[in-house]
N, C-alpha and C positions, 0 to 999 in steps of 0.2 A: 551449274552453277555459280555463272560469275564470284569472284572475289572483292569484294573494295575499298583498293587503297587506301590507306592509312601512312601520314608520314610521319612520322615521330619531333618537337624539337627541333632532337641532335640531332637528327638525319640530315632537318635540314641548313642544320647552320653546317656541318659538313657537305657539303653538297656548294655552299657561299667560300668558305675554306679557301674549300677543289679549284674555286674557283678566281679566288682573286691569285691565289700563288699562277695558275696558268695562266693569267691571264696578264702576269707581266710579261713575260710574254708575248703572247697573240692571246686578241680576248674574239678573235675567232676561235681561237683554237676553247678557249675556255665555253665560250658558248655551246660549242658541238658537242664538247664534252660533257655537258651539264644535259643538256637536250640527247646525250644516247639515252642519261641513266632515266632518266624520267621515262624511254620512250622503252626499255630492260622493264624499268619495274609494272607501265603500262600491262607487260609480258607474265606476267601475276594472274592477270582477274582470271587469268580461265590455267593456266596453267604454272601450279602455285606449288607442282610438286618434285616441278622443273631444279632445283638449283641440289644443289648434294647436301647433305647435312655434313652442319660444320662441328668437324672432328673433334676441335676444345672440347665442344659443348655437347653431344651426340647426342640429342634430343629429336628423334622425328620429328616435328613442327617447327625449329628453326632452322634455316636454311641456307647457305647459298647461294651467287650465281659472284660468277666476273667477272667487270669492267672496265679491261685494262689493265694497271697495275695493282685497282680496288678492289674489295669486296662488299658488296651491299649484301649488306647483313639483315634474314627479314622471317618475321612470324606467324604461321599460318595457324588463323582460329575461325571456328564456326562461322557466320561469313568478314570478316576485313582482310586483309593483310598489313600487316605493321612495318612497314619498314623501320628497322632498328639502326641503324647506322651506314655509314659511306666509308670504310678506311682505308689507309695502303696495306694488299697485301703485307705487310715487312712490319704491320704496326701489330705487338701480341696483342690481342684480341681482349683475351680473357680480362687486361687489365684493366683494358680503355671500358669493359663493361659493366670492371667496382666499376668504376670513379665516377658511370653517366645513369645510373640506376633511376 
């Protein structure tokens, strides 16, 4: 059964910030990267277990997939997939999540 993708406000803010940063050098690549994020998220509607379990959290329902240097962190619910964050791989995820609950 396909699940619905739900974007948190914070995850959409993440995408906006990433696009602004990339657009400093190239608006084309900023748009292209945003499209890649949305395309990868769409695949989670049916392949939601494809991402790895987030090592810092170690819960089966909290997973991530990588898009370039960024981590798309998502929570698998009964009917929905909640995209929690899109953050750079070098950022401390636990610290980030504790600030954005």
